[in-house]
C-alpha atoms as a printed R data frame, in Angstrom:
   type eleno elety resid chain resno       x       y       z
1  ATOM     1    CA   GLY     A     1 -14.557  10.456 -15.068
2  ATOM     2    CA   LYS     A     2 -16.099  10.484 -11.637
3  ATOM     3    CA   GLY     A     3 -17.234   7.520  -9.629
4  ATOM     4    CA   VAL     A     4 -15.998   4.979  -7.160
5  ATOM     5    CA   ASP     A     5 -16.012   2.177  -9.722
6  ATOM     6    CA   LYS     A     6 -13.574   4.039 -11.971
7  ATOM     7    CA   ILE     A     7 -11.254   4.753  -9.041
8  ATOM     8    CA   ILE     A     8 -11.258   1.107  -8.000
9  ATOM     9    CA   LEU     A     9 -10.596  -0.009 -11.581
10 ATOM    10    CA   ALA     A    10  -7.681   2.413 -11.894
11 ATOM    11    CA   LEU     A    11  -6.151   1.201  -8.608
12 ATOM    12    CA   VAL     A    12  -6.498  -2.439  -9.649
13 ATOM    13    CA   ILE     A    13  -4.843  -1.759 -12.990
14 ATOM    14    CA   VAL     A    14  -1.946  -0.006 -11.275
15 ATOM    15    CA   GLN     A    15  -1.412  -2.452  -8.408
16 ATOM    16    CA   TRP     A    16  -2.045  -5.938  -9.851
17 ATOM    17    CA   ALA     A    17   1.645  -6.433 -10.651
18 ATOM    18    CA   TYR     A    18   2.619  -6.428  -6.953
19 ATOM    19    CA   TYR     A    19   0.300  -9.353  -6.282
20 ATOM    20    CA   ALA     A    20   1.441 -11.233  -9.385
21 ATOM    21    CA   ARG     A    21   5.118 -10.871  -8.494
22 ATOM    22    CA   THR     A    22   4.520 -11.981  -4.926
23 ATOM    23    CA   VAL     A    23   2.554 -15.081  -5.894
24 ATOM    24    CA   ARG     A    24   5.057 -16.033  -8.582
25 ATOM    25    CA   ALA     A    25   8.038 -15.669  -6.261
26 ATOM    26    CA   SER     A    26   6.314 -17.640  -3.497
27 ATOM    27    CA   ALA     A    27   5.305 -20.380  -5.919
28 ATOM    28    CA   LEU     A    28   8.852 -20.697  -7.240
29 ATOM    29    CA   VAL     A    29  10.169 -21.070  -3.693
30 ATOM    30    CA   GLU     A    30   7.493 -23.577  -2.714
31 ATOM    31    CA   ARG     A    31   8.029 -25.599  -5.869
32 ATOM    32    CA   ARG     A    32  11.545 -26.467  -4.739
33 ATOM    33    CA   LYS     A    33  10.476 -27.813  -1.334
34 ATOM    34    CA   GLU     A    34  10.733 -31.485  -0.427
35 ATOM    35    CA   TYR     A    35   7.013 -32.036   0.142
36 ATOM    36    CA   VAL     A    36   6.338 -31.063  -3.474
37 ATOM    37    CA   ASP     A    37   8.986 -33.551  -4.607
38 ATOM    38    CA   ALA     A    38   7.278 -36.186  -2.463
39 ATOM    39    CA   ALA     A    39   3.917 -35.375  -4.063
40 ATOM    40    CA   VAL     A    40   5.488 -35.720  -7.510
41 ATOM    41    CA   CYS     A    41   6.972 -39.081  -6.492
42 ATOM    42    CA   LEU     A    42   3.497 -40.192  -5.375
43 ATOM    43    CA   ASP     A    43   2.359 -39.404  -8.929
44 ATOM    44    CA   LEU     A    44  -0.260 -36.858  -7.870
45 ATOM    45    CA   SER     A    45  -1.731 -34.719 -10.625
46 ATOM    46    CA   GLN     A    46  -0.242 -31.319 -11.297
47 ATOM    47    CA   SER     A    47  -3.494 -29.564 -10.441
48 ATOM    48    CA   ARG     A    48  -3.667 -31.361  -7.075
49 ATOM    49    CA   ILE     A    49  -0.069 -30.421  -6.273
50 ATOM    50    CA   LEU     A    50  -0.778 -26.828  -7.242
51 ATOM    51    CA   PHE     A    51  -4.062 -26.389  -5.366
52 ATOM    52    CA   ARG     A    52  -3.380 -28.577  -2.326
53 ATOM    53    CA   HIS     A    53   0.313 -27.954  -1.704
54 ATOM    54    CA   ILE     A    54   1.711 -24.879  -3.431
55 ATOM    55    CA   LEU     A    55  -1.069 -22.259  -3.436
56 ATOM    56    CA   PRO     A    56  -2.101 -22.619   0.240
57 ATOM    57    CA   ASN     A    57   1.504 -21.943   1.221
58 ATOM    58    CA   CYS     A    58   1.568 -18.826  -0.968
59 ATOM    59    CA   LEU     A    59  -1.295 -17.185   0.930
60 ATOM    60    CA   ALA     A    60   0.738 -15.775   3.828
61 ATOM    61    CA   PRO     A    61   2.951 -13.491   1.677
62 ATOM    62    CA   LEU     A    62  -0.100 -12.543  -0.372
63 ATOM    63    CA   ILE     A    63  -1.986 -11.461   2.764
64 ATOM    64    CA   VAL     A    64   0.962  -9.313   3.841
65 ATOM    65    CA   VAL     A    65   1.192  -7.628   0.438
66 ATOM    66    CA   GLY     A    66  -2.574  -7.162   0.410
67 ATOM    67    CA   THR     A    67  -2.500  -5.424   3.779
68 ATOM    68    CA   VAL     A    68   0.295  -3.072   2.770
69 ATOM    69    CA   GLN     A    69  -1.221  -2.368  -0.640
70 ATOM    70    CA   THR     A    70  -4.627  -1.626   0.886
71 ATOM    71    CA   ALA     A    71  -3.080   1.111   3.001
72 ATOM    72    CA   HIS     A    72  -1.215   2.368  -0.050
73 ATOM    73    CA   ALA     A    73  -4.402   2.354  -2.138
74 ATOM    74    CA   ILE     A    74  -6.259   4.363   0.503
75 ATOM    75    CA   ALA     A    75  -3.490   6.969   0.558
76 ATOM    76    CA   LEU     A    76  -3.361   7.011  -3.241
77 ATOM    77    CA   GLU     A    77  -7.116   7.449  -3.544
78 ATOM    78    CA   ALA     A    78  -7.116  10.256  -0.989
79 ATOM    79    CA   THR     A    79  -4.657  12.231  -3.075
């Protein structure tokens, strides 16, 4: 059908995997870093380690992918 909301939904369905792969790969790399091991040794909770140590360090690659995918989505929508 027609409409901006349907176009946005279709683009999200097509492109969500790029973001998921990027975040997963970044999280796996960050999980092996020494500061995460130190946080585990300090007996911090898993949610604190995830939200305070791992996820903030995954934002940079996610911003890069978001920028590239936005340009790609604009080109895809124009066609």
